[in-house]
C-alpha positions in Angstrom: 14.4 46.7 -75.6 13.1 43.4 -76.7 9.4 42.6 -76.3 10.2 39.5 -74.2 11.7 41.6 -71.5 9.1 44.4 -71.5 6.5 44.6 -68.7 3.4 45.2 -70.7 1.0 44.5 -67.8 1.9 47.7 -66.1 1.3 49.8 -69.2 -2.0 48.1 -70.0 -3.3 48.5 -66.4 -4.0 51.7 -64.7 -2.1 52.4 -61.5 -5.5 52.1 -59.6 -6.3 48.7 -60.8 -2.9 47.3 -59.7 -3.4 48.5 -56.1 -6.9 47.2 -56.1 -5.7 43.7 -57.0 -3.1 43.9 -54.3 -5.6 45.2 -51.7 -8.1 42.5 -52.7 -5.4 39.8 -52.1 -4.6 41.3 -48.7 -8.3 41.5 -47.9 -8.7 37.8 -48.7 -5.8 37.1 -46.4 -7.3 39.2 -43.6 -10.7 37.4 -44.1 -8.9 34.0 -43.8 -7.0 35.1 -40.7 -10.2 36.4 -39.1 -12.0 33.1 -39.9 -9.1 31.1 -38.4 -9.1 33.3 -35.3 -12.9 32.7 -34.9 -12.4 29.0 -35.3 -9.6 29.0 -32.7 -11.8 31.1 -30.3 -14.7 28.6 -30.8 -12.4 25.7 -30.1 -11.0 27.4 -27.0 -14.4 28.2 -25.6 -15.6 24.6 -26.3 -12.5 23.2 -24.5 -13.1 25.6 -21.6 -16.8 24.6 -21.3 -15.8 20.9 -21.4 -13.2 21.4 -18.7 -15.8 23.3 -16.6 -18.2 20.4 -17.0 -15.5 17.9 -16.0 -14.7 19.9 -12.9 -18.4 20.2 -12.0 -18.8 16.4 -12.3 -15.6 15.9 -10.2 -17.0 18.4 -7.6 -20.3 16.5 -7.4 -18.4 13.2 -6.9 -16.2 14.6 -4.2 -19.3 16.1 -2.4 -21.0 12.7 -2.5 -17.9 11.1 -1.1 -17.6 13.8 1.6 -21.2 13.3 2.6 -20.7 9.5 2.9 -17.6 10.0 5.0 -19.5 12.4 7.3 -22.2 9.8 7.8 -19.6 7.1 8.5 -17.9 9.4 11.1 -21.3 10.1 12.8 -22.0 6.3 12.9 -18.5 5.7 14.4 -19.0 8.4 17.0 -22.3 6.8 18.0 -20.6 3.4 18.3 -17.8 4.9 20.3 -20.2 6.5 22.7 -22.2 3.3 23.0 -19.0 1.3 23.9 -17.8 4.0 26.2 -21.1 4.0 28.1 -21.0 0.2 28.3 -17.5 0.3 29.7 -18.4 3.0 32.2 -21.4 0.8 33.3 -19.1 -2.3 33.6 -16.2 -0.7 35.5 -17.8 -0.8 39.0 -18.4 -4.5 38.5 -15.1 -5.4 36.8 -13.0 -8.0 38.6 -9.9 -6.9 36.8 -10.2 -3.3 37.9 -8.0 -3.7 41.0 -5.5 -5.6 39.1 -5.2 -3.0 36.3 -4.8 -0.2 38.8 -2.1 -1.9 40.9 0.2 -3.0 38.1 0.2 -3.3 34.4 2.1 -6.6 34.3 0.8 -9.4 32.1 0.8 -11.8 35.1 -2.1 -9.9 36.5 -4.4 -11.3 33.8 -3.7 -14.9 35.0 -5.1 -14.1 38.5 -8.0 -16.4 39.3 -11.4 -14.7 39.2 -13.1 -13.8 42.5 -16.3 -15.3 43.6 -18.2 -12.3 42.4 -16.9 -12.6 38.9 -17.5 -16.4 38.8 -21.0 -15.8 39.9 -21.6 -13.8 36.8 -22.6 -10.5 38.5 -23.1 -7.8 35.9 -24.3 -4.2 36.0 -28.0 -3.6 35.8 -29.2 -3.6 32.3 -26.0 -5.1 31.0 -27.6 -8.2 29.6 -30.0 -5.9 27.7 -27.1 -4.1 26.2 -25.5 -7.4 24.9 -28.7 -8.5 23.2 
């Protein structure tokens, strides 16, 4: 056999040194793989933390909004009760009360006001309510 085609590296190396080189190469690949895995895990944990932070901020914003809406509802309920009370106080003195109970036609609104309504009678404390 010609020396060009002969594998001299196998003869010069012992069988142990060949497998060591191969194992070392595989070891380097394993180390690189573990390092890539660690980096990917770090990145994943960082993203998860960022997402949790975003959700926490969103939660706080929604809670503030919810609180403001609850305050607005309470204020509207107070206003409603105030107007309801004012209406209940006004009903006994209302000139249109009989008209509204007898018919719901629009012509009823054109009825001339009685003398009591023209005189400006109002329930006690009604003027206090308006001011």
